[in-house]
C-alpha atoms as one frame of an Amber mdcrd trajectory, in Angstrom:
protein
   0.000   0.000   0.000   2.858   2.385   0.770   4.529   1.550  -2.546   1.278
   2.165  -4.414   0.758   5.452  -2.560   4.087   6.877  -3.680   3.988   5.440
  -7.206   0.511   6.907  -7.794   1.935  10.434  -7.646   3.671   9.930 -10.973
   0.792   9.596 -13.415  -1.117  12.866 -12.807   2.158  14.765 -12.963   3.440
  13.302 -16.222   0.065  13.665 -17.971   0.004  17.305 -16.881   3.496  17.862
 -18.307   2.724  16.193 -21.646  -0.588  18.075 -21.793   1.277  21.355 -21.405
   3.467  20.629 -24.418   0.954  19.427 -27.014  -2.231  21.060 -28.252  -5.586
  19.361 -28.594  -5.459  18.879 -32.357  -2.616  16.345 -32.189  -2.923  15.283
 -28.563  -4.741  11.976 -29.111  -2.137  10.458 -31.443   0.867  11.865 -29.579
  -0.412  10.696 -26.206  -1.428   7.345 -27.696   2.147   6.773 -28.830   3.545
   8.107 -25.547   1.159   5.942 -23.511   2.686   2.830 -25.086   5.237   3.060
 -22.276   2.671   1.542 -19.888   2.411  -1.664 -21.912   6.153  -1.742 -22.535
   6.631  -1.322 -18.780   4.272  -4.212 -18.051   6.174  -6.449 -20.443   9.565
  -5.323 -19.140   8.470  -5.768 -15.531   7.391  -9.331 -16.209  10.668 -10.144
 -17.921  12.743  -8.498 -15.173  10.855 -10.388 -12.472  11.371 -13.666 -14.305
  15.070 -13.005 -14.807  15.647 -12.139 -11.143  13.594 -14.973  -9.660  16.658
 -17.171  -9.275  18.171 -14.570  -6.924  14.993 -14.300  -4.813  11.710 -12.399
  -4.983  13.179  -9.448  -3.110  15.354  -8.513  -6.072  12.257  -8.418  -8.306
  11.068  -5.519  -6.172  14.371  -3.840  -5.326  15.747  -3.547  -8.867  12.626
  -1.866 -10.353  12.549   0.357  -7.244  16.093   1.499  -7.902  15.130   2.122
 -11.526  12.198   4.309 -10.429  14.479   6.312  -8.140  17.028   6.859 -10.928
  14.430   7.919 -13.500  12.762  10.164 -10.917  16.078  11.963 -10.413  16.520
  12.357 -14.175  13.004  13.778 -14.519  13.600  16.213 -11.660  16.854  17.466
 -13.161  16.087  17.577 -16.881  12.343  17.538 -17.685  10.940  20.963 -18.678
   7.454  21.210 -17.212   6.060  23.548 -19.880   7.216  25.450 -22.985   7.275
  28.648 -20.946   9.812  27.158 -18.533  12.396  27.029 -21.318  11.303  30.135
 -23.202   9.493  28.252 -25.963   6.140  29.179 -27.470   2.954  27.141 -27.351
   1.473  25.652 -30.481   0.305  28.842 -32.186  -1.964  26.981 -34.557  -3.715
  25.338 -31.633  -4.045  28.606 -29.732  -5.455  30.546 -32.661  -8.090  27.971
 -33.501 -11.503  28.479 -32.035 -12.977  25.769 -29.798 -15.212  24.470 -32.585
 -12.305  24.147 -34.983 -10.187  22.735 -32.229 -12.176  19.543 -32.050 -13.471
  20.008 -28.522 -16.750  18.188 -29.066 -15.998  16.277 -25.889 -15.343  19.282
 -23.784 -16.972  22.301 -25.377 -20.632  21.205 -25.375 -20.155  19.688 -21.942
 -17.777  22.006 -20.145 -18.860  25.462 -19.110 -18.113  27.973 -21.832 -18.964
  31.024 -19.750 -16.214  33.419 -18.764 -14.875  31.610 -15.741 -11.440  32.616
 -14.636  -9.510  30.228 -12.457  -6.598  31.986 -10.856  -5.562  29.236  -8.452
  -5.509  25.467  -8.475  -8.905  23.838  -8.897 -10.084  22.044  -5.772 -11.074
  18.392  -5.608 -14.833  19.056  -5.445 -14.685  21.746  -8.130 -12.829  19.371
 -10.460 -15.530  16.715 -10.006 -18.160  19.305 -10.992 -16.566  19.917 -14.395
 -19.047  18.337 -16.847 -17.437  15.313 -18.457 -15.113  14.423 -15.578 -17.541
  12.163 -13.699 -18.745  10.144 -16.754 -15.204   9.525 -17.974 -13.998   8.703
 -14.453 -16.765   6.126 -13.980 -16.177   4.765 -17.482 -12.505   4.298 -16.636
 -13.541   2.492 -13.433 -15.044  -0.319 -15.520 -12.501  -0.104 -18.352  -9.626
  -0.482 -15.903 -11.487  -3.280 -14.130 -11.409  -5.267 -17.368  -7.837  -4.295
 -18.295  -6.269  -5.101 -14.941  -8.203  -8.322 -14.520  -6.561  -9.456 -17.750
  -3.196  -8.089 -16.687  -3.151 -10.012 -13.404  -5.153 -13.153 -14.197  -4.342
 -13.862 -17.847  -1.177 -15.924 -17.126  -3.131 -18.029 -14.608  -6.030 -18.443
 -17.042  -3.714 -19.521 -19.868  -1.900 -21.933 -17.550  -5.181 -23.625 -16.582
  -6.729 -23.703 -20.058  -5.718 -26.300 -22.619  -4.679 -24.713 -25.924  -4.876
 -27.159 -28.789  -5.081 -29.948 -26.202  -1.904 -28.905 -24.358  -1.385 -27.059
 -21.073   1.402 -24.476 -21.127   4.041 -24.138 -18.416   4.148 -21.165 -16.051
   6.922 -19.525 -18.064   5.178 -20.114 -21.398   1.913 -18.748 -20.006   3.650
 -15.630 -18.709   5.397 -14.975 -21.996   2.224 -15.539 -24.019   0.206 -13.172
 -21.820   2.506 -10.265 -22.743   0.870 -10.228 -26.192  -2.193  -8.691 -24.527
  -0.064  -5.610 -23.827   1.261  -5.649 -27.390  -2.323  -5.355 -28.582  -2.789
  -2.607 -25.995  -0.012  -0.555 -27.586  -1.754  -0.745 -30.978  -5.120   0.030
 -29.375  -3.856   3.109 -27.558  -2.260   4.579 -30.682  -5.270   3.697 -32.850
  -7.777   5.171 -30.390  -5.765   8.376 -30.145  -5.453   8.725 -33.924  -9.152
   8.028 -34.538 -10.242  10.462 -31.838  -8.040  13.164 -33.370  -9.379  12.477
 -36.848 -13.022  12.482 -35.735 -12.541  15.161 -33.079 -14.666  12.955 -30.854
 -13.120  11.351 -27.779 -16.333   9.946 -26.278 -17.490   8.304 -29.512 -14.093
   6.649 -29.915 -13.874   5.418 -26.316 -17.450   4.093 -26.287 -17.002   2.339
 -29.649 -13.873   0.568 -28.427 -15.630  -0.558 -25.229 -18.551  -1.977 -27.205
 -16.155  -3.781 -29.563 -14.380  -5.266 -26.536 -17.525  -7.250 -25.678 -17.479
  -9.588 -28.731 -13.667  -9.705 -28.522 -13.891 -11.074 -24.968 -16.578 -13.558
 -26.012 -14.587 -14.881 -28.967 -11.395 -15.162 -26.920 -13.150 -17.254 -24.296
 -14.995 -19.391 -26.864 -12.317 -19.938 -29.515  -8.996 -19.073 -27.880  -8.358
 -22.727 -27.007  -8.619 -24.021 -30.580  -4.990 -23.359 -31.497  -2.032 -21.238
 -30.470  -2.408 -19.058 -33.560  -6.063 -18.399 -32.832  -5.262 -17.628 -29.198
  -2.582 -15.103 -30.161  -4.786 -13.349 -32.740  -7.777 -13.084 -30.412  -5.573
 -11.966 -27.504  -4.084  -9.170 -29.611  -7.550  -8.037 -30.722  -8.890  -8.162
 -27.159  -5.915  -6.187 -25.858  -6.421  -3.581 -28.559 -10.089  -2.953 -27.743
  -9.719  -3.187 -23.958  -6.618  -0.996 -23.581  -7.537   1.483 -26.330 -10.171
   3.460 -24.400  -8.258   2.991 -21.151  -5.205   4.658 -22.713  -7.294   7.380
 -24.367  -9.175   8.360 -21.207  -6.137   8.452 -18.926  -4.184  10.653 -21.335
  -5.851  12.766 -24.039  -9.301  12.944 -22.407  -7.842  13.879 -19.026  -5.683
  16.545 -20.656  -8.640  17.909 -22.644 -10.838  18.221 -19.580  -8.009  19.672
 -17.524  -6.948  22.309 -20.071 -10.310  23.694 -21.121 -10.365  27.388 -21.982
 -12.335  28.163 -18.822  -9.424  26.851 -16.757  -6.855  29.026 -18.553  -4.572
  26.038 -19.099  -3.952  25.688 -15.378  -1.515  22.779 -15.051  -2.592  22.239
 -11.471  -6.154  21.828 -12.668  -4.934  19.375 -15.283  -3.142  17.274 -12.684
  -6.177  17.324 -10.382  -8.545  16.185 -13.121  -6.101  13.492 -14.228  -5.730
  12.276 -10.646  -9.506  12.055 -10.193 -10.078  10.128 -13.414  -7.142   7.759
 -12.999  -7.772   7.333  -9.271 -11.368   6.303  -9.892 -10.126   3.854 -12.495
  -7.605   2.432 -10.030 -10.450   1.478  -7.699 -11.868  -0.630 -10.519  -8.391
  -2.035 -11.148  -8.375  -3.276  -7.546 -11.952  -4.599  -7.475 -11.789  -6.526
 -10.781  -8.934  -8.910  -9.910 -10.384  -9.305  -6.407 -13.770 -10.427  -7.734
 -12.081 -12.688 -10.272 -10.361 -14.570  -7.470 -13.749 -15.619  -6.090 -15.621
 -16.057  -9.365 -12.918 -18.067 -11.155 -13.144 -20.770  -8.476 -16.657 -21.487
  -9.744 -16.491 -20.787 -13.471 -14.303 -18.940 -15.951 -17.408 -18.368 -18.056
 -18.775 -16.292 -15.189 -15.551 -14.275 -15.103 -15.819 -13.412 -18.780 -19.507
 -12.603 -18.354 -18.521 -10.138 -15.616 -15.882  -8.592 -17.876 -18.312  -8.236
 -20.794 -20.893  -6.653 -18.487 -18.266  -4.207 -17.199 -17.318  -3.262 -20.783
 -20.992  -2.681 -21.600 -21.513  -0.441 -18.569 -18.337   1.506 -19.426 -19.720
   2.250 -22.888 -23.184   3.148 -21.599 -21.751   5.646 -19.111 -20.558   7.726
 -22.062 -23.955   7.739 -23.780 -24.778  11.359 -22.907 -21.389  12.545 -24.121
 -21.706  10.496 -27.312 -25.130  12.006 -28.018 -23.681  15.478 -27.481 -20.811
  14.794 -29.873 -23.117  13.324 -32.516 -25.397  16.370 -32.247 -22.373  18.632
 -32.666 -21.266  16.680 -35.738 -24.730  16.962 -37.299 -24.824  20.679 -36.602
 -21.390  21.163 -38.147 -22.340  19.190 -41.263 -25.452  21.344 -41.745 -23.548
  24.590 -41.256 -20.850  23.679 -43.782 -21.382  25.546 -47.070 -22.111  23.373
 -50.036 -20.118  23.318 -53.296 -20.504  26.377 -55.557 -23.070  26.039 -58.362
 -21.742  24.859 -61.692 -22.197  27.339 -64.499 -23.486  25.861 -67.745
């Protein structure tokens, strides 16, 4: 618990820093690529733990801890928090664009557009009241429940499920389960790129969550046919499960935390990010806990729980999706048509 307490301080801070450097127009793709570090870290952590097992479990904790301390020192000494801190200018193109051109369908119809000036850091309660924060936070609760259940239980599930009539060893199961994170890397980048292209974060996140439902069903039903089928379905499942999770914890959090009404307050950005990711972390704790009890009875019940969680995550964004769709329809009607052709 103490380790988790101190490690949790990192995410809101780094999202705030990255959000300061990149404007909304390119934020989804850039943060999707940047967020790949989470999956790479999961894979690396598993490999490091496996490599150090022969020296004792303590080294599997101590060596990553020393790595965190070293990187923390490097960040403290060399990371510029914002363009202003090094005399650089913000993205002028992003600043000059109006909110409608800026692709803020997530935030603009939902966040207050009145002239609200925030001179100091936004408080915890005030951040919760920003329209869009609560739905995305609750959506991430269920999205992270699914993602972390897979992260923690997938090696055990693979080890106890015959694939093509053969049970894999502990090491083989652990190595195979890392492909879920490989799919997560693709999903995070794809979700960010699509959301930038459509200028619609909620539509993208909800669509990925709905697509995760059949992906989970097919993985449970057909993943044991052959190793090739298992790998393909695992990659697809990882893509749809981790895609919205990556999008919400990065680009969405930065969008909601840097709305024009907040005057780009980095402290507001970190607070909003902490609320959204913290709510998701509760789901990340509950999911694996429930799986421990449910899996003793039936793995079908576990996957049913995961599919239900994915469905609820998508439904929680319904109001935001409707708002974005309405904005898209309004924009399409307001666009001038082609000039008449002279005969």
